[in-house]
N, C-alpha and C positions, 0 to 999 in steps of 0.2 A: 504494500500500500504506500502511495507517494505522500510526502509531506504536504500539508495544506497550510495556507496563510491568508491573512487579510490585513489591509492597511487603510487607515482613515485619519483625516484631520478633524479635530473637534475645536470649535471656538465657543468660549463662554465668557461674556463680557469682553474685556480687553485681552484675555488670555487665549493662547493657541497651543493646543497639544496635538501630538502625533501618536496614534495608537497602532502598534504593530503586534499582530498575533500569529503564532506559528505552532505547528505540532512537532513534537519530538517523538516520532512514531516508535522508535526502538525502545524508548523509556516509558511510553504510554502516558505522556504529559503534554498538555496544551500550555504554551508560555506566551504571556502578554507583556510587552514592554511599553511604558508610557514615557514619552519624551516632551520636553519643553525647551525651546531654543537649542535644539540639538543635543541636550544633556538628558541622560536617562534619570527620570525621577524615581520610579519604582518598577518592580517586576512582580507579576502575579502568576502563580502556577495553578493548573487545574488537572489533577490526575484522573485518568479514565481507565476503565477495565479493558485492557488491550485484548485479553483472551475472549471476553464476551463479545467484543466488536468483531472478532474474526469468525464467529459462528455464523454470521449472516452473509448472504450473498451481496446485500446492499451495504456492506460494512463501510465503504468509502462515503456513501451518502449519509449514513448515520454519523460518521465522524465529522463530516462537513457541517452537519446540523449542530453538533456539539461545539465545534470551533466557532461557528458563527454566533451561537447563543452566548458563549463566554465572551467573545469579542464585543458583542452588543451590550452585554451586562456591564462591562468596564466603561464603555462610552456613556451609558445611562448613569452609572455611578458618579462619574466625574461631573457630568452636567448637573445632576441632582445635588452634588456636594456644594457647588457654588450657589445654587438656588436656595438650599437649606441655610447656608451661611447668612444670607441676607435676612431670611425670616427669623433666625435666631437673634440677630442683632436688633430686630424689631421687638421681639418678646423679652429679651434680656434676662434669661434665667441662667444663673452661674453654672449649674450642672450641665446644661446643654452646651454652653460655651466650652467647658472643659472637655466634654466628649468629642465634639466636632474638632476642637483643637488637636486632640490626640490623633484623630483620623488624618488631618492635614499634616501633622508632624510625621506620621509614618508613611505618608505619600511624598514627603520631602517638599511640600509646598509651604515653606517656612514662614513667609510673610503673613499668610492667612492664619497659620497656627499661632504665631506670636500675638496677633490682634485679639484672637479669641481668649488666649490665656490671660492676657493683660486685662481684658474686660471681665473675665471671671474673678480676678483678684480685686478689681475695682468694686464689683458687686458684693463680694464676700472676702474681705481682707484676711480672714482666718482660714480660708480654703488652702491649706498648705500644700496639698497635692499639685495645685496649679503652679506654685512657685517651682516645684520640682520639674514639671513638664516645660515650663518657660525656660528654666535653667538648661535643660537638655536641648531645647530648641536653639538657644544661643551656642551651646557647646558644639552641636553638629555643624554649625556655621563657622566655627572657630572664632567666635566672638567671646573670648575667654573672660575678659574683664567684666562684661555684662552678665555672663553666666555666674561668675563668682559673686558679684554684688547681689544678684537676685536670690541666690541660695543662702548666702551669708546673713542676709537680712533676717531670715527665719531662724537660722541656727543660733544667732545671738539671743533669741527669745527662749532658748533652752527647750525647744520643742522635741520631744522624744519620738522622732519619726524616722525610721531606718532609711527610707528612700532619700531623705535630705542628706544624710551623712554619706550614703553611697554616691549620690550625684556630686557632692563636693569632692569626694575622692577622685572621681572621674575627671573633674575639672582640673584638680591639682596634678593628676598624672599626665594630663594632656599638656600642662605647662612645665613638665619636667621636674616637679616637686614630689618625687616618689616617696620619700620618707614621710612627708606630711600626708600624702594620699593614703599610705598604709594605716595611719592613725584613724582616718575617717572611715575607711573600710572596716577596721576593727570595731569602731563605734556602731556601724550599721549592723554588724554581726552580733554585737553585745545586746542590741535591742530586738534582734530577730535571728535566733540561733540557726534557723533553717534557710537563710538567705543565700541561695546557691550562687546567684549572680555576684554578690559581694565577695564570696569566697574566691571565685575566678578572678575578679578584679584585684583582690588582695594578692593572689598568686602572681599576676602580671606585674603589679607594683613591686613586689618583693624581688622578682627576677631582675627587674630594672635596677633596683637598689643593689642587688648582688653584683650586677655588671659594673656599677660604680665602685663597689668595694674591691673588686678584682683589679680595676685600673689603679686604685689608690693603694693596693697591696696591704689592705687591712685584714690580716688573716683571722684575728680573733672575732671581729664583727662578722666577717664572712662565714665562719663556721656556725655562729649563732643564727644567722639568717637562713642558712641551709637547713638547720635543724627545725627552725620555725616553719619553713616552707613545707617540710615533710609532714608536720602536724596539720597544716592547712589542707594538704592533699589527702590526708587520711580522713579529715572531716568531709571533704567532697565525696570520697569513696563511701563513707558511712551514710551520708544524707542525700546524695544525688541519685538521679535515675541511671539507667543502663549506659546511656551515652556519656553522661558526666563521669561515671566510673571508668569508662574506657579512656577518657581524656586524662583523668587523674593518674592512671597506670602508665600511660604513654609518657607523661611529663616526668613521672618518677624514674622511668627507665633512662631518660635523657640526663637526669641528675646523677644517676649512678655511673654514667660513662666516664667523666662528666661531659655534657654538651649543653651548656647553659643557653647558647644562642638558639639551638634547635628547640629547647624547652620553651623559650620565650616566643619563638615563631608559632609553636603548637598552640599555646594558650591564647595568643593574640588572634590567630585565625579562628579558633573556636568561639572566642568572645564576640568577634565581629559577626560571625555567621549566626550565632544563637541569640545574642542579646542586643545587637545593633541593627543588622539587616533584616532579621526576622521580626515582624510585628508581633506584639503580645497577643494571646488568644482572644482577649476581649474586644480587639479592634473589629473583627468580623461581626461581632454582635452589635457594636456601636453603629456600624454602617447600616445594618438592617433597621435598628431601633430608631435612629435619627430619621431615616427615610420614611418610616412608618408614621412618625409624629409630625414631620416638618415638610414632607414633599406633597405638592398639590395633586400629583397624579398617583392613582392607585397602582400598586405593583402588579406586573403581569405574572401569569403562571410560571413563565420561564425565569423571571427574576427571583420568585420565591424558591424555585428549584435550585438556583445557583446559591442563594443564601443558605438554604437547607444543607446543601453539600458542604459549604465552607464551615458552617457552625458545627455540623456533625463531625467533621474532621478535627476541628479544634477540640471538641469534647472527647474524642478518642485519645488525644494526647493529654488533655487536662480535664478529667471527669469531675473534679471537685469544684468547678466554677458554677455556682448557682445561677448567676445571671445568664450564662450561655444556655442552661436548661430552660430558663424562662423564655428566652428569645426563640428557642427551637419550638417550644410549646405554642407560642404565638404564630409562628410560621405554619405549624400543622393545623391550627384552628383556621387560619386564613385560607389554607388549601381546602379545608372542609367547606368553607363558605363558597369558594370558587366552584367546587364540585356540586354543592347543594343548589346553587343558582343555575348551574348547567343542567342538573337533573330537572329542575323546575321548568326550564325552557324546553327540555325534551318531552315532558308530559304535555305542555302546551302545544308543541308540534303535533303530537299524537292526536290530541283532541281537535286540532285545526283540520288535520287531514281527514279524520273520521269523527265528527261530532257525536255519533251514536256509540262510540267505543266506551262502554260503561265503566270498565275497569280503569281505563286511563282517566276518565272524568272523575271517578271516585278518588283515585290516587292524587290527582291534581288538587282536589278540594282539601284532602287531608294535609298535603304538603303546604298549601297556601295558609291553612288555618293553624296547624300545629307547628309549622316551620317558623312562624313569626317569633316564637319564644327562643328557638335555636339561634336565629339571626340576631335577636336582641342580646342574647348572652354573649355571642362573639363580638358584637359591636361594643358592648360594655367593657369587656376584657381588653380588647384591642384599643 
């Protein structure tokens, strides 16, 4: 089966994006890249069951439909995102500003993310999570001074919030202050003993510090730092998932050789892939929920199917996220509503074609009468 692809330009307000979707047939993945001014903003992947596709004679047609559906869903999502942004500024609810800010942040549309986080803070000055996200927004743009000022403002208030300390550690590490970064990562772990990202950040900061100690020929401090690093790697091994444990073991092997440069490259690559380039699982839920609340157009069956797949995949990896289960429940209820209304139209078609079809007439009456409560329930929940 040949690779398939689609290309489209999308304009929303003064912004222009280029959407490029292609299949990686050998891997069973559809890949969409979103560009602005020639720069890749973000990449989305949609895995499909390659074996199931090959069972059918019309496999290429089915795959083409899937590729087109995913391509169109990304176009719709970008268009809706800017439309929703305007509506959220009209309503001015801090929670909504923070959620859409996170979506913009993870699509690397930083100017929009920044405005929403700033507005969330203006509306609720004690919404400390928004300071973290705004700090990360500046950090990803290498605006280190603004990132530091934003997070330090809250840290001065002695707020016991692990993400604040972790973000400050990242800012200091980016500025080359590795020893200070280690202190803040330790503080994050002190307030959340299971904070895996902070353990990996601490691992990288410690390796960078060890590199400095080697250059300075400080043997005593060097040995202490290596022992400390092994303790951190054991914590990752004890608390992390299967992939985290594999990384911990690989880094440990490099320490034993010793090959500190390779250990540093290993942890840096894993951190980038897992905690920076990979959006957190809740982002898929926010995209759906914001669209449900703030988009003027009702979501199509195809859009609901795409969100269902994305959120289901996020739940497979993160089953302890209650918000994601809630969003999935809403999607299933909305799908029920779509099919209910479709069934109602089918009964009407049957009675239109044959007005004397008693069974269809009776069923239509039942659905019209009893179905009102069902639709009212769904509308109330949604």
